[in-house]
mmCIF file of the N, C-alpha and C atoms, coordinates in Angstrom:
data_MODEL
# 
_entry.id   MODEL 
# 
loop_
_atom_site.group_PDB 
_atom_site.id 
_atom_site.type_symbol 
_atom_site.label_atom_id 
_atom_site.label_alt_id 
_atom_site.label_comp_id 
_atom_site.label_asym_id 
_atom_site.label_entity_id 
_atom_site.label_seq_id 
_atom_site.pdbx_PDB_ins_code 
_atom_site.Cartn_x 
_atom_site.Cartn_y 
_atom_site.Cartn_z 
_atom_site.occupancy 
_atom_site.B_iso_or_equiv 
_atom_site.pdbx_formal_charge 
_atom_site.auth_seq_id 
_atom_site.auth_comp_id 
_atom_site.auth_asym_id 
_atom_site.auth_atom_id 
_atom_site.pdbx_PDB_model_num 
ATOM 1   N N  . UNK A 1 1  ? 86.787 61.501 -21.886 1.00 0.00 ? 1  UNK A N  1 
ATOM 2   C CA . UNK A 1 1  ? 86.500 61.585 -20.450 1.00 0.00 ? 1  UNK A CA 1 
ATOM 3   C C  . UNK A 1 1  ? 87.825 62.251 -19.934 1.00 0.00 ? 1  UNK A C  1 
ATOM 4   N N  . UNK A 1 2  ? 87.622 63.283 -19.060 1.00 0.00 ? 2  UNK A N  1 
ATOM 5   C CA . UNK A 1 2  ? 88.631 63.952 -18.416 1.00 0.00 ? 2  UNK A CA 1 
ATOM 6   C C  . UNK A 1 2  ? 89.248 63.272 -17.397 1.00 0.00 ? 2  UNK A C  1 
ATOM 7   N N  . UNK A 1 3  ? 90.660 63.356 -16.999 1.00 0.00 ? 3  UNK A N  1 
ATOM 8   C CA . UNK A 1 3  ? 91.330 62.543 -16.147 1.00 0.00 ? 3  UNK A CA 1 
ATOM 9   C C  . UNK A 1 3  ? 90.768 62.559 -14.752 1.00 0.00 ? 3  UNK A C  1 
ATOM 10  N N  . UNK A 1 4  ? 90.083 63.873 -14.368 1.00 0.00 ? 4  UNK A N  1 
ATOM 11  C CA . UNK A 1 4  ? 89.500 63.857 -13.057 1.00 0.00 ? 4  UNK A CA 1 
ATOM 12  C C  . UNK A 1 4  ? 88.323 62.920 -12.976 1.00 0.00 ? 4  UNK A C  1 
ATOM 13  N N  . UNK A 1 5  ? 87.490 62.857 -13.962 1.00 0.00 ? 5  UNK A N  1 
ATOM 14  C CA . UNK A 1 5  ? 86.355 61.955 -13.987 1.00 0.00 ? 5  UNK A CA 1 
ATOM 15  C C  . UNK A 1 5  ? 86.907 60.506 -13.913 1.00 0.00 ? 5  UNK A C  1 
ATOM 16  N N  . UNK A 1 6  ? 87.849 60.129 -14.481 1.00 0.00 ? 6  UNK A N  1 
ATOM 17  C CA . UNK A 1 6  ? 88.325 58.813 -14.183 1.00 0.00 ? 6  UNK A CA 1 
ATOM 18  C C  . UNK A 1 6  ? 88.844 58.731 -12.900 1.00 0.00 ? 6  UNK A C  1 
ATOM 19  N N  . UNK A 1 7  ? 89.519 59.415 -12.396 1.00 0.00 ? 7  UNK A N  1 
ATOM 20  C CA . UNK A 1 7  ? 90.026 59.318 -10.968 1.00 0.00 ? 7  UNK A CA 1 
ATOM 21  C C  . UNK A 1 7  ? 88.684 59.177 -9.880  1.00 0.00 ? 7  UNK A C  1 
ATOM 22  N N  . UNK A 1 8  ? 87.727 60.069 -10.188 1.00 0.00 ? 8  UNK A N  1 
ATOM 23  C CA . UNK A 1 8  ? 86.544 60.064 -9.368  1.00 0.00 ? 8  UNK A CA 1 
ATOM 24  C C  . UNK A 1 8  ? 85.912 58.559 -9.470  1.00 0.00 ? 8  UNK A C  1 
ATOM 25  N N  . UNK A 1 9  ? 85.876 57.962 -10.594 1.00 0.00 ? 9  UNK A N  1 
ATOM 26  C CA . UNK A 1 9  ? 85.164 56.810 -10.812 1.00 0.00 ? 9  UNK A CA 1 
ATOM 27  C C  . UNK A 1 9  ? 86.066 55.563 -10.036 1.00 0.00 ? 9  UNK A C  1 
ATOM 28  N N  . UNK A 1 10 ? 87.364 55.633 -10.172 1.00 0.00 ? 10 UNK A N  1 
ATOM 29  C CA . UNK A 1 10 ? 88.128 54.914 -9.409  1.00 0.00 ? 10 UNK A CA 1 
ATOM 30  C C  . UNK A 1 10 ? 88.002 54.852 -7.985  1.00 0.00 ? 10 UNK A C  1 
ATOM 31  N N  . UNK A 1 11 ? 87.894 56.086 -7.342  1.00 0.00 ? 11 UNK A N  1 
ATOM 32  C CA . UNK A 1 11 ? 87.859 56.269 -5.959  1.00 0.00 ? 11 UNK A CA 1 
ATOM 33  C C  . UNK A 1 11 ? 86.461 55.510 -5.449  1.00 0.00 ? 11 UNK A C  1 
ATOM 34  N N  . UNK A 1 12 ? 85.351 55.784 -6.367  1.00 0.00 ? 12 UNK A N  1 
ATOM 35  C CA . UNK A 1 12 ? 84.071 55.119 -5.966  1.00 0.00 ? 12 UNK A CA 1 
ATOM 36  C C  . UNK A 1 12 ? 84.084 53.602 -6.062  1.00 0.00 ? 12 UNK A C  1 
ATOM 37  N N  . UNK A 1 13 ? 85.000 53.095 -6.930  1.00 0.00 ? 13 UNK A N  1 
ATOM 38  C CA . UNK A 1 13 ? 85.112 51.467 -6.989  1.00 0.00 ? 13 UNK A CA 1 
ATOM 39  C C  . UNK A 1 13 ? 85.855 51.045 -5.778  1.00 0.00 ? 13 UNK A C  1 
ATOM 40  N N  . UNK A 1 14 ? 86.758 51.711 -5.288  1.00 0.00 ? 14 UNK A N  1 
ATOM 41  C CA . UNK A 1 14 ? 87.503 51.409 -4.107  1.00 0.00 ? 14 UNK A CA 1 
ATOM 42  C C  . UNK A 1 14 ? 86.631 51.453 -2.904  1.00 0.00 ? 14 UNK A C  1 
ATOM 43  N N  . UNK A 1 15 ? 85.776 52.484 -2.683  1.00 0.00 ? 15 UNK A N  1 
ATOM 44  C CA . UNK A 1 15 ? 85.011 52.592 -1.453  1.00 0.00 ? 15 UNK A CA 1 
ATOM 45  C C  . UNK A 1 15 ? 83.864 51.692 -1.427  1.00 0.00 ? 15 UNK A C  1 
ATOM 46  N N  . UNK A 1 16 ? 83.455 51.232 -2.581  1.00 0.00 ? 16 UNK A N  1 
ATOM 47  C CA . UNK A 1 16 ? 82.254 50.245 -2.698  1.00 0.00 ? 16 UNK A CA 1 
ATOM 48  C C  . UNK A 1 16 ? 82.680 48.798 -2.332  1.00 0.00 ? 16 UNK A C  1 
ATOM 49  N N  . UNK A 1 17 ? 84.175 48.600 -2.474  1.00 0.00 ? 17 UNK A N  1 
ATOM 50  C CA . UNK A 1 17 ? 84.654 47.285 -2.192  1.00 0.00 ? 17 UNK A CA 1 
ATOM 51  C C  . UNK A 1 17 ? 85.253 47.135 -0.872  1.00 0.00 ? 17 UNK A C  1 
ATOM 52  N N  . UNK A 1 18 ? 84.919 48.162 -0.044  1.00 0.00 ? 18 UNK A N  1 
ATOM 53  C CA . UNK A 1 18 ? 85.396 48.076 1.411   1.00 0.00 ? 18 UNK A CA 1 
ATOM 54  C C  . UNK A 1 18 ? 86.849 48.104 1.472   1.00 0.00 ? 18 UNK A C  1 
ATOM 55  N N  . UNK A 1 19 ? 87.743 48.657 0.585   1.00 0.00 ? 19 UNK A N  1 
ATOM 56  C CA . UNK A 1 19 ? 89.066 48.645 0.753   1.00 0.00 ? 19 UNK A CA 1 
ATOM 57  C C  . UNK A 1 19 ? 89.554 49.711 1.808   1.00 0.00 ? 19 UNK A C  1 
ATOM 58  N N  . UNK A 1 20 ? 90.479 49.245 2.643   1.00 0.00 ? 20 UNK A N  1 
ATOM 59  C CA . UNK A 1 20 ? 91.009 50.279 3.807   1.00 0.00 ? 20 UNK A CA 1 
ATOM 60  C C  . UNK A 1 20 ? 91.941 51.221 3.118   1.00 0.00 ? 20 UNK A C  1 
ATOM 61  N N  . UNK A 1 21 ? 91.808 52.448 3.643   1.00 0.00 ? 21 UNK A N  1 
ATOM 62  C CA . UNK A 1 21 ? 92.586 53.527 3.097   1.00 0.00 ? 21 UNK A CA 1 
ATOM 63  C C  . UNK A 1 21 ? 92.989 54.330 4.347   1.00 0.00 ? 21 UNK A C  1 
ATOM 64  N N  . UNK A 1 22 ? 94.108 55.041 4.085   1.00 0.00 ? 22 UNK A N  1 
ATOM 65  C CA . UNK A 1 22 ? 94.623 55.807 5.387   1.00 0.00 ? 22 UNK A CA 1 
ATOM 66  C C  . UNK A 1 22 ? 94.235 57.187 5.118   1.00 0.00 ? 22 UNK A C  1 
ATOM 67  N N  . UNK A 1 23 ? 93.835 58.031 6.167   1.00 0.00 ? 23 UNK A N  1 
ATOM 68  C CA . UNK A 1 23 ? 93.419 59.358 6.269   1.00 0.00 ? 23 UNK A CA 1 
ATOM 69  C C  . UNK A 1 23 ? 94.425 60.067 7.103   1.00 0.00 ? 23 UNK A C  1 
ATOM 70  N N  . UNK A 1 24 ? 94.877 61.174 6.692   1.00 0.00 ? 24 UNK A N  1 
ATOM 71  C CA . UNK A 1 24 ? 95.634 61.968 7.705   1.00 0.00 ? 24 UNK A CA 1 
ATOM 72  C C  . UNK A 1 24 ? 94.834 63.278 7.797   1.00 0.00 ? 24 UNK A C  1 
ATOM 73  N N  . UNK A 1 25 ? 94.242 63.582 9.088   1.00 0.00 ? 25 UNK A N  1 
ATOM 74  C CA . UNK A 1 25 ? 93.624 64.711 9.213   1.00 0.00 ? 25 UNK A CA 1 
ATOM 75  C C  . UNK A 1 25 ? 94.143 65.581 10.561  1.00 0.00 ? 25 UNK A C  1 
ATOM 76  N N  . UNK A 1 26 ? 94.225 66.816 10.244  1.00 0.00 ? 26 UNK A N  1 
ATOM 77  C CA . UNK A 1 26 ? 94.587 67.696 11.445  1.00 0.00 ? 26 UNK A CA 1 
ATOM 78  C C  . UNK A 1 26 ? 93.335 68.416 12.091  1.00 0.00 ? 26 UNK A C  1 
ATOM 79  N N  . UNK A 1 27 ? 93.357 68.194 13.372  1.00 0.00 ? 27 UNK A N  1 
ATOM 80  C CA . UNK A 1 27 ? 92.188 68.871 14.046  1.00 0.00 ? 27 UNK A CA 1 
ATOM 81  C C  . UNK A 1 27 ? 92.397 69.272 15.280  1.00 0.00 ? 27 UNK A C  1 
ATOM 82  N N  . UNK A 1 28 ? 91.277 69.623 16.090  1.00 0.00 ? 28 UNK A N  1 
ATOM 83  C CA . UNK A 1 28 ? 91.478 70.141 17.383  1.00 0.00 ? 28 UNK A CA 1 
ATOM 84  C C  . UNK A 1 28 ? 90.987 69.176 18.482  1.00 0.00 ? 28 UNK A C  1 
ATOM 85  N N  . UNK A 1 29 ? 90.233 68.335 18.034  1.00 0.00 ? 29 UNK A N  1 
ATOM 86  C CA . UNK A 1 29 ? 89.545 67.381 19.183  1.00 0.00 ? 29 UNK A CA 1 
ATOM 87  C C  . UNK A 1 29 ? 88.972 66.061 18.212  1.00 0.00 ? 29 UNK A C  1 
ATOM 88  N N  . UNK A 1 30 ? 88.951 64.954 19.104  1.00 0.00 ? 30 UNK A N  1 
ATOM 89  C CA . UNK A 1 30 ? 88.466 63.926 18.426  1.00 0.00 ? 30 UNK A CA 1 
ATOM 90  C C  . UNK A 1 30 ? 87.530 63.026 19.447  1.00 0.00 ? 30 UNK A C  1 
ATOM 91  N N  . UNK A 1 31 ? 86.353 62.568 18.935  1.00 0.00 ? 31 UNK A N  1 
ATOM 92  C CA . UNK A 1 31 ? 85.623 61.722 19.701  1.00 0.00 ? 31 UNK A CA 1 
ATOM 93  C C  . UNK A 1 31 ? 85.265 60.512 19.052  1.00 0.00 ? 31 UNK A C  1 
ATOM 94  N N  . UNK A 1 32 ? 85.345 59.364 19.749  1.00 0.00 ? 32 UNK A N  1 
ATOM 95  C CA . UNK A 1 32 ? 84.995 58.075 19.108  1.00 0.00 ? 32 UNK A CA 1 
ATOM 96  C C  . UNK A 1 32 ? 83.488 57.607 19.748  1.00 0.00 ? 32 UNK A C  1 
ATOM 97  N N  . UNK A 1 33 ? 82.764 57.409 18.810  1.00 0.00 ? 33 UNK A N  1 
ATOM 98  C CA . UNK A 1 33 ? 81.359 57.061 19.202  1.00 0.00 ? 33 UNK A CA 1 
ATOM 99  C C  . UNK A 1 33 ? 80.673 55.958 18.276  1.00 0.00 ? 33 UNK A C  1 
ATOM 100 N N  . UNK A 1 34 ? 79.814 55.304 18.686  1.00 0.00 ? 34 UNK A N  1 
ATOM 101 C CA . UNK A 1 34 ? 78.950 54.266 17.994  1.00 0.00 ? 34 UNK A CA 1 
ATOM 102 C C  . UNK A 1 34 ? 77.805 54.860 17.337  1.00 0.00 ? 34 UNK A C  1 
ATOM 103 N N  . UNK A 1 35 ? 77.522 54.820 16.024  1.00 0.00 ? 35 UNK A N  1 
ATOM 104 C CA . UNK A 1 35 ? 76.360 55.400 15.346  1.00 0.00 ? 35 UNK A CA 1 
ATOM 105 C C  . UNK A 1 35 ? 75.031 54.652 15.853  1.00 0.00 ? 35 UNK A C  1 
ATOM 106 N N  . UNK A 1 36 ? 74.004 55.205 16.315  1.00 0.00 ? 36 UNK A N  1 
ATOM 107 C CA . UNK A 1 36 ? 72.887 54.693 16.613  1.00 0.00 ? 36 UNK A CA 1 
ATOM 108 C C  . UNK A 1 36 ? 71.809 54.713 15.597  1.00 0.00 ? 36 UNK A C  1 
ATOM 109 N N  . UNK A 1 37 ? 70.792 53.744 15.624  1.00 0.00 ? 37 UNK A N  1 
ATOM 110 C CA . UNK A 1 37 ? 69.800 53.891 14.624  1.00 0.00 ? 37 UNK A CA 1 
ATOM 111 C C  . UNK A 1 37 ? 68.793 55.020 14.934  1.00 0.00 ? 37 UNK A C  1 
ATOM 112 N N  . UNK A 1 38 ? 68.328 55.609 13.757  1.00 0.00 ? 38 UNK A N  1 
ATOM 113 C CA . UNK A 1 38 ? 67.346 56.781 13.906  1.00 0.00 ? 38 UNK A CA 1 
ATOM 114 C C  . UNK A 1 38 ? 66.552 56.733 12.720  1.00 0.00 ? 38 UNK A C  1 
ATOM 115 N N  . UNK A 1 39 ? 65.377 55.900 12.818  1.00 0.00 ? 39 UNK A N  1 
ATOM 116 C CA . UNK A 1 39 ? 64.508 55.878 11.546  1.00 0.00 ? 39 UNK A CA 1 
ATOM 117 C C  . UNK A 1 39 ? 65.146 54.982 10.626  1.00 0.00 ? 39 UNK A C  1 
ATOM 118 N N  . UNK A 1 40 ? 65.414 55.633 9.415   1.00 0.00 ? 40 UNK A N  1 
ATOM 119 C CA . UNK A 1 40 ? 66.073 54.961 8.179   1.00 0.00 ? 40 UNK A CA 1 
ATOM 120 C C  . UNK A 1 40 ? 67.459 55.430 8.157   1.00 0.00 ? 40 UNK A C  1 
ATOM 121 N N  . UNK A 1 41 ? 67.859 55.917 9.165   1.00 0.00 ? 41 UNK A N  1 
ATOM 122 C CA . UNK A 1 41 ? 69.349 56.568 9.049   1.00 0.00 ? 41 UNK A CA 1 
ATOM 123 C C  . UNK A 1 41 ? 70.018 56.266 10.292  1.00 0.00 ? 41 UNK A C  1 
ATOM 124 N N  . UNK A 1 42 ? 71.378 56.819 10.532  1.00 0.00 ? 42 UNK A N  1 
ATOM 125 C CA . UNK A 1 42 ? 71.909 56.688 11.619  1.00 0.00 ? 42 UNK A CA 1 
ATOM 126 C C  . UNK A 1 42 ? 72.288 58.117 12.259  1.00 0.00 ? 42 UNK A C  1 
ATOM 127 N N  . UNK A 1 43 ? 72.552 58.060 13.423  1.00 0.00 ? 43 UNK A N  1 
ATOM 128 C CA . UNK A 1 43 ? 72.864 59.400 14.171  1.00 0.00 ? 43 UNK A CA 1 
ATOM 129 C C  . UNK A 1 43 ? 73.881 59.305 15.203  1.00 0.00 ? 43 UNK A C  1 
ATOM 130 N N  . UNK A 1 44 ? 74.498 60.341 15.294  1.00 0.00 ? 44 UNK A N  1 
ATOM 131 C CA . UNK A 1 44 ? 75.638 60.542 16.405  1.00 0.00 ? 44 UNK A CA 1 
ATOM 132 C C  . UNK A 1 44 ? 75.531 61.923 16.977  1.00 0.00 ? 44 UNK A C  1 
ATOM 133 N N  . UNK A 1 45 ? 75.415 61.994 18.249  1.00 0.00 ? 45 UNK A N  1 
ATOM 134 C CA . UNK A 1 45 ? 75.340 63.249 19.093  1.00 0.00 ? 45 UNK A CA 1 
ATOM 135 C C  . UNK A 1 45 ? 76.728 63.736 19.367  1.00 0.00 ? 45 UNK A C  1 
ATOM 136 N N  . UNK A 1 46 ? 76.979 65.033 19.058  1.00 0.00 ? 46 UNK A N  1 
ATOM 137 C CA . UNK A 1 46 ? 78.111 65.633 19.297  1.00 0.00 ? 46 UNK A CA 1 
ATOM 138 C C  . UNK A 1 46 ? 77.975 66.878 20.357  1.00 0.00 ? 46 UNK A C  1 
ATOM 139 N N  . UNK A 1 47 ? 78.950 67.233 20.995  1.00 0.00 ? 47 UNK A N  1 
ATOM 140 C CA . UNK A 1 47 ? 78.806 68.356 22.130  1.00 0.00 ? 47 UNK A CA 1 
ATOM 141 C C  . UNK A 1 47 ? 78.484 69.715 21.453  1.00 0.00 ? 47 UNK A C  1 
ATOM 142 N N  . UNK A 1 48 ? 77.515 70.262 22.308  1.00 0.00 ? 48 UNK A N  1 
ATOM 143 C CA . UNK A 1 48 ? 77.076 71.528 21.724  1.00 0.00 ? 48 UNK A CA 1 
ATOM 144 C C  . UNK A 1 48 ? 77.916 72.573 21.353  1.00 0.00 ? 48 UNK A C  1 
ATOM 145 N N  . UNK A 1 49 ? 79.096 72.570 21.871  1.00 0.00 ? 49 UNK A N  1 
ATOM 146 C CA . UNK A 1 49 ? 80.115 73.589 21.463  1.00 0.00 ? 49 UNK A CA 1 
ATOM 147 C C  . UNK A 1 49 ? 80.537 73.381 19.985  1.00 0.00 ? 49 UNK A C  1 
ATOM 148 N N  . UNK A 1 50 ? 80.470 72.094 19.488  1.00 0.00 ? 50 UNK A N  1 
ATOM 149 C CA . UNK A 1 50 ? 80.735 71.813 18.171  1.00 0.00 ? 50 UNK A CA 1 
ATOM 150 C C  . UNK A 1 50 ? 79.812 72.412 17.075  1.00 0.00 ? 50 UNK A C  1 
ATOM 151 N N  . UNK A 1 51 ? 78.589 72.741 17.549  1.00 0.00 ? 51 UNK A N  1 
ATOM 152 C CA . UNK A 1 51 ? 77.593 73.356 16.587  1.00 0.00 ? 51 UNK A CA 1 
ATOM 153 C C  . UNK A 1 51 ? 78.225 74.492 15.914  1.00 0.00 ? 51 UNK A C  1 
ATOM 154 N N  . UNK A 1 52 ? 78.125 74.597 14.520  1.00 0.00 ? 52 UNK A N  1 
ATOM 155 C CA . UNK A 1 52 ? 78.526 75.689 13.693  1.00 0.00 ? 52 UNK A CA 1 
ATOM 156 C C  . UNK A 1 52 ? 79.914 75.333 13.150  1.00 0.00 ? 52 UNK A C  1 
ATOM 157 N N  . UNK A 1 53 ? 80.655 74.324 13.651  1.00 0.00 ? 53 UNK A N  1 
ATOM 158 C CA . UNK A 1 53 ? 81.991 73.967 13.149  1.00 0.00 ? 53 UNK A CA 1 
ATOM 159 C C  . UNK A 1 53 ? 81.888 72.840 12.155  1.00 0.00 ? 53 UNK A C  1 
ATOM 160 N N  . UNK A 1 54 ? 82.965 72.668 11.201  1.00 0.00 ? 54 UNK A N  1 
ATOM 161 C CA . UNK A 1 54 ? 83.051 71.551 10.312  1.00 0.00 ? 54 UNK A CA 1 
ATOM 162 C C  . UNK A 1 54 ? 83.579 70.345 10.935  1.00 0.00 ? 54 UNK A C  1 
ATOM 163 N N  . UNK A 1 55 ? 82.968 69.260 10.722  1.00 0.00 ? 55 UNK A N  1 
ATOM 164 C CA . UNK A 1 55 ? 83.663 67.986 11.288  1.00 0.00 ? 55 UNK A CA 1 
ATOM 165 C C  . UNK A 1 55 ? 83.728 66.983 9.897   1.00 0.00 ? 55 UNK A C  1 
ATOM 166 N N  . UNK A 1 56 ? 84.587 66.033 10.282  1.00 0.00 ? 56 UNK A N  1 
ATOM 167 C CA . UNK A 1 56 ? 84.693 64.924 9.200   1.00 0.00 ? 56 UNK A CA 1 
ATOM 168 C C  . UNK A 1 56 ? 84.407 63.587 9.940   1.00 0.00 ? 56 UNK A C  1 
ATOM 169 N N  . UNK A 1 57 ? 83.612 62.898 9.209   1.00 0.00 ? 57 UNK A N  1 
ATOM 170 C CA . UNK A 1 57 ? 83.271 61.436 9.909   1.00 0.00 ? 57 UNK A CA 1 
ATOM 171 C C  . UNK A 1 57 ? 84.035 60.424 9.074   1.00 0.00 ? 57 UNK A C  1 
ATOM 172 N N  . UNK A 1 58 ? 84.714 59.501 9.656   1.00 0.00 ? 58 UNK A N  1 
ATOM 173 C CA . UNK A 1 58 ? 85.488 58.401 9.009   1.00 0.00 ? 58 UNK A CA 1 
ATOM 174 C C  . UNK A 1 58 ? 84.908 57.086 9.623   1.00 0.00 ? 58 UNK A C  1 
ATOM 175 N N  . UNK A 1 59 ? 84.378 56.176 8.740   1.00 0.00 ? 59 UNK A N  1 
ATOM 176 C CA . UNK A 1 59 ? 83.969 54.888 9.233   1.00 0.00 ? 59 UNK A CA 1 
ATOM 177 C C  . UNK A 1 59 ? 85.241 53.966 9.446   1.00 0.00 ? 59 UNK A C  1 
ATOM 178 N N  . UNK A 1 60 ? 85.423 53.580 10.643  1.00 0.00 ? 60 UNK A N  1 
ATOM 179 C CA . UNK A 1 60 ? 86.764 52.862 11.019  1.00 0.00 ? 60 UNK A CA 1 
ATOM 180 C C  . UNK A 1 60 ? 86.591 51.335 10.978  1.00 0.00 ? 60 UNK A C  1 
ATOM 181 N N  . UNK A 1 61 ? 85.444 50.710 10.971  1.00 0.00 ? 61 UNK A N  1 
ATOM 182 C CA . UNK A 1 61 ? 85.164 49.343 10.884  1.00 0.00 ? 61 UNK A CA 1 
ATOM 183 C C  . UNK A 1 61 ? 84.082 48.870 9.977   1.00 0.00 ? 61 UNK A C  1 
# 
């Protein structure tokens, strides 16, 4: 098994056990919102001027 495959499996183990990790992200704007239920999924509405841009979502609790 390649080293990268081992690292990927270890990352999956950490995330499934709810371990806290630190992310450092550089960006232009941040919005804090609560995810609302939407059928069998969740939904967050973002400003229309964000359409077409790349965003990163981080679960904080």
